[in-house]
N, C-alpha and C positions, 0 to 999 in steps of 0.2 A: 757836625760842626757848622757854625754860622759865619759866613764871610760878607763883610760890608765891601760892596763895589761903589767907589765914589769917582764919578766923572760926569761932566755937564754935558757930554755928547749922548743923545739918547740912543742911536744906533750901537754905540760901544757898550753902554749899560746892558742893553737888551740882549747883544751877543754874549756878553760874559754871563749875564744871570742865566741864559738858557742853558748854556755849556756847563755851568757850575751845578745847576740843579740836576741836569742829566748825569753829573758825575756823583750825585748823593748829598750835596751840600745844601744847607739852608742859606738863602741869600736876602740881604737887605741891601738898599741902594740909598745913595745921596747925590744930590746934584751940585752941592757947594760945600765949602769948608765948614761953615758953622753947623750945618746939619751933620756933616761927618763927625765933628767933635762931639755932638750930642748922642749920635748912635754908636760910636766906637766901643763904649764900655761893654756892650752886650755882645760884641763880635769876637771870634776866636782868630780871625785874620782880617786885615784891611788891604784891598787893592786900591790903591791911592793915586790918582792922576796928580800932576804938579800944576797944570794950568787950571786953577778952579775960580770961580767968582767968590766974592766975600773974604775968604781966606785962602790963600794959596796952599798947594799941597805940602810945601816944605815946611811951611809954619804949622800946618796940622800935624805933621810928622814931629816937629819940635816939641809941640805942645803935648802930644800923646806920650811921647817918650820921658817927658818932664814930670808927668804926673803918676805917682806911685800906683794909682788905681789902673792905668791903662800902659804902663811902661813895659809890661810883659806881653802885650799884644803884639804878634809880628806884623810887620808891614812890607807890602812890595809896592814898590813906586812904578807908576805908569805915566810914560810922557811921550810926546812927538818929539821932544827934543833930544838930539843925539850927542850933543857936546859933552866932552868928558867932564868938565866942571860941574855940571848938573849932576851927573852920576855920583861923582865924588861928594858933592855937598849932601845929597840925599842920604848916602852911606854914614857920612859923618855924623848926621843928625840922628842916626840909629836906625835907618830903614835896614830891614833884613835881606832885601834883593831888589833888583832893578830891572825893568824890561821896557825897551824902546819900541814905540808904535811905528810901523805896523808890526805885530808880532803874530807868531804861529800859536794857535790856540793849544796844540797839542804840547808845545814847549811851556806856555804859561800855565796849563795845568799840571805839568810835571814839576814846575817851580813851586806851585802852591803845595802840592803834595810833599815835595821835600822840605819846604819851610815848616809846615804843620808837623811833619815827622820831627824835625829837629827841636821844635818848641815842646811837643810832647815828651820827648826824650829827656828834656830838661825839667820835665815834671810840673810845667806851668798849667796844663789843662786836664792832664790825664790822672785818674785816681787809681789805675791799675797797679801802680806800684806799691800801694798800701797793703797791709796784711789782711785787712778785712774791710767790709762795707756792708752798711746797715741801710735799707730802704723800706720804711713801712715795716711790715711783719717779716720782711726778707733780710736774711744775713748770710752773706757769702764769705768764706775763709779762703783766701786766696793761696795759702801755703799747703793746706791740707786737701784742697779741691772738694770741700763739703760745703753743703747749703742747708739752711734750716727756714722753716717758715712758721712763725709763731711758736719757736722753740721746739718745732718737730723737724726731724731730718728728712730732706727731700732726696729720693732716689733718681738722681739725674745721671745719664750717661756722659762719658767725657765730652762728647760733641755738643751736647745740650749745656753742659755747664761752661764751655768755652764760648758758645753763642750767647748765653746769658750774661757772661761776664763782659764780652765785647760791648754789648747793647747799654748795659748799665753803667759802664765806665765812660760812656760816650753819650750822655744825655743829650737829646736833641738831634743828634746826627742821624740822618737817613742813610742806611747802607743798602746798596742794590744787592739783588740776589747773587749776581756774579761776584761781587766783591766778598760777600759772606762766605761763599764757595771757596774762593781763593784764600781767604784769611783763616778760616776755621779748618777747612779739610786740606789745606796746604798745597794746592795745586790748581792750575787752571782746568776748570771743569767744562767738558764740552757736552755733557749729556743733559738729561732734563733737570732744570733748576727746581722742580717740585720738591726736591730733598729738602730744600731750606724750609719750604711751606709746611712740610710734615714735621719738622723738628719744631718750628714755632707753635704749631697746633699742640704738640706734646707738651712744650714749656707752658702756654697758656693753661692747659688742663691740669697740670702739676701745680700751678700757682694759683687755682681758682679760689681757694679758701681766702685769699686776700685780693679782692677785684682792685684795689688801688695799684697793685703791682702787675697782675694779669693784664688789666685793661691798659696799662701804661705801655705795653708792647703793641705799638701802632703799626698798621698796614698803611704804607705811603704808596697811594695808587699810581702805578706805572714805573715804581722805582724799586721798592722792596719793604724794609722795616726800620722802625727806629723805637728808642725807649724816651717816652715823652720827658721833657725837662719838668722837674720837681718846682713847685712854687717857691720863691725865694723866702 
């Protein structure tokens, strides 16, 4: 998933970008409100500072929530202001959460994860609630746990199927190996993370007859894997 970080202070942008990327997110940045409005439609979540040049954060929030194209994108407000009136105003304009500087990075990442989970549950970005999904020559039937490639059934193990489903229903999002182990295997795995690499290798081999699908399972150096975003 892609997160847009909007802040005019370079150290904060760099700190947020580093930690978000480390957690497996794609990151775009903006230093002012006008740029934020231009980049927001491509984001899955916006971290938005209130004190911005050009257009302040509250006005950016108001415009994003008023536009049907961007109204569903969750917004977490960031500000050095601690006054209650600013928090209330931001929430009244449609912000999903509010964090006051200085903030704990662990707390902010937890809030990001929680807001994204809520928005996904509401069906704004996640396609995993659909009964089936077709990408190129690949078709997944979520109700029957079956997969076809060019109308021929693919023999996937349950873990391979769940791994492929997670990747294709979150195009563009980079998942770390540890996160994939936790989400697919269902527990915090303390052993060798090469088990993920083995399953990815098997998936690529089974999908090799359609390179547009197999090649879309990309390795993200130093992080893990993602399924490449399809062209609009």
